[in-house]
N, C-alpha and C positions, 0 to 999 in steps of 0.2 A: 249445547244449545243456548243461543242467545235469549238473555231478560227475555226480550219481546217476545218474542218465540212463544217463551213458555208460558206467558201471560196469555197469549191467542191460543195456545192450546188449550188452558183453562175454560176460557171464554166457550171453544168450540165443544169440549167436551161435556160442557153444561147444555149445547145446544141439542147437540147428539141425545141427550138422555132424555130431553124435553121431545126428541122427533116423534113421537106417536101422535102428539097432539098439534102439531106446528101449522097447521091452517094458517095462523097472522104471521109464521115467520118470512122474513126477507131473506137477508144474504148468509151464508154461512164460510167463513175462510176454517179452512182446519189445517194446522200444523200437528203434523206426528211427529213420535220419534223416531221415525226412520221412512225411506221413503217406501211406497208399498209397490211391489213387481206389478201390478196390474187394478184390474175395478172391475175381474168377474169371478165373483166369492167361490164359486162353483171350484176352483184350479188351486184354491189355497188354504192352508192350514193356519197360519197366524194371525195374531191380532192386528197384528200392522195393517195386515193386507183386510181383515174384514172391517175393522173400524173406517176404510177407505172409501166404500162402499155399501155393504149389506147393511148398514142400518139408517142412513142418509137416501141413497139410491133408490134401495131395493125394498122389500116385502116377500113374506112367504106365507105358505098355505095358513100355517098356524103360527101362532107368536109368542114371546113369553110375555106375561104382563109388566108392565113399566115396573121397574124394580123388585123384581120377584121370580119366580121360575115357576108358578102356574102357568098353564097353557092355555092362551086364550086365540079365538076365532082370529084369522088375519085375511087374506083372499079368499079364502074359504069362511062362507058364514055359518056352517055347520058340517056336520061328516057322521056316518052312519057304518056302524063295526057288524060285521056279519057274526053269528053266534060262534062259528068256530075261530074267528078272529083270524080270520085271512082272508078277507077283503075287506076293504076301506072306502068307502063312495063319499067324495066330498061335494059338496054342494056351492059353487061360487058365487060369489060376490058381483051384483050386477051395478055397473055404471061408475067401475074403477077406470080411470086414464093413462096410459101408457106419458111418459114423458113427451112433451114435443120442444125440438133443441134446432138449432141451424143444420144440424146431421141427420135429423128423424123429424116425421110429421106423419103422425099415427094417423089412420083412417077408419080403424075400429078399437072398442075398448077392450080388456082383460078379459078372454075367454079360456075355454078349455083348450085350445089349440095352443097356449103359452106354455100351458101345465105341460102338455104334450111335449113340447118341443124340449124345456128344461130337462125334462127325465128322461127323456128317449136318448138325446145327447151323452148322457151320461153312463147310460146302460149299453148303448151301443157303441161298438168301434167302430162299426161300419156305417155311422149316419154318416149321413152327406156334409152337413156342416163340421162333423167333427171329422174327417177326411179333407175336408179345406184348409181347417186349422185345426190340426194334429196338437192333441194335449190330453192330461189325465185329470184326474179327478179324486184326489189322495185321500180326501174325510170321507166321501161319499164310499169308497173301495174301502177302505180300512175300518168303515163300519161295517160292513158285510152288507152294505143296503145292492148292490150292484148284485150281487148274489141270491137274496132275498127277495125282492121285486120280481117276479115272476112275469107281470105284465102291466102296462100304464091304457085304457083306455078311454077313449073319449066316448060319455053317454049320449051328450048332446053339448051344444056350446056352453052350458053352464052346469056340468056335472061330469066329472072324473072319477072313475075308480081302478083303482088299486090293489092288483091280487098278489098276494104273498105268498112264498116257498112253506114259511113256518110261522110260526105266531111271533109277534114281538112285540113286547108289552110297552116297549119306549117308542114305538114308531111313530105316534101324532108328536112326541117330543121332539124326536130325530128332524122331521120335517120344520119345527121352529129354529133351527140351527140355521148359521150363516149359507154354509154350503148350499142350501134347498134354497137360494133364492130365486124366484121367478123372473124369467127373461122375458123378451118380447117375440114371440115367435115371425112376426111382421119384420119386424128389424130386423132379426136375423134371415128371411128371405132378400129383403133388401141387399145386406152385406155379401150375400152369398152371391146373387147377380151379378153386384158391382165389381167381384175377386177381390171385396176386403174384410175376409171373415173373419182376422184377425183385429180388427177395430171390435170388436165385441169385449174387449180387453183393454180396451183405452177410450175409448167413447161410448160408456154404459149408458143404458137406457133402462129404466125402472117405473115401478106405480110408488116409488115412498117419498117421503115429505119434502126431501131435496134435488131438486135436476143439477146434474154433471155441468161446470162452465170450465173452466181451466185447471190442470195442474203442472206445477214445476217443478221438476224433479229436484229434493233437496230442501225444498222452499216452502209451498204451499200446495193445496186443493182450494180452489173455488167451485162454491157451490150456491145454486139460486133457491128460493123459497119456491113451494110448487103449491101454484095459488090455485088446483085441482085438485090437492090431494083430499083424498076420502078419509072419513075419520073412523077409527076403531069405535064401535057400541054404537053407530051411527046405521 
């Protein structure tokens, strides 16, 4: 890697580290140690692929605190666990906006439908979107989450319930990992209708601090600051 690319990578790393507090961020140029295979975090297992989008473009229901391993609220403001440890009810954050780009303009804010789409696509091999764009979710399945999640239900627009087959003490922590990044169901519907389902992996839409702008293979990934980014803790 050339010297100037190394310098850009260090700058980008600093910006990514501060991403949860990036309300005033402008643009981000990220030079990776390798080219990502794509921008759909659920499909991958490597740091190169996760770094390209999971921490910049997306958020998850729960998140790891900045610089630590403690779990804090993310797109879910809070959650309740049933006494038997088999049901988790997530109360979703209101007012969160998905990215607006030249290829997608959302008509609604983040809600339970997006959580259902994200996890049902990973759980159900016959899911319409997964049939249109066949792929696997190795991190999700290697952790046994496909076998342990019995169902995901929409209680209302701002509440989602996960029912497990067995007690999983690390379930909340698992949902904070990159592969559990929340996708836009509305964007997925648009891609499905247009016959362009594979674009979910090349033109990502999320709720994170940076908006995907452009990718030049073996060179750089460009992001723009998300002026509508929600701030954790507010």
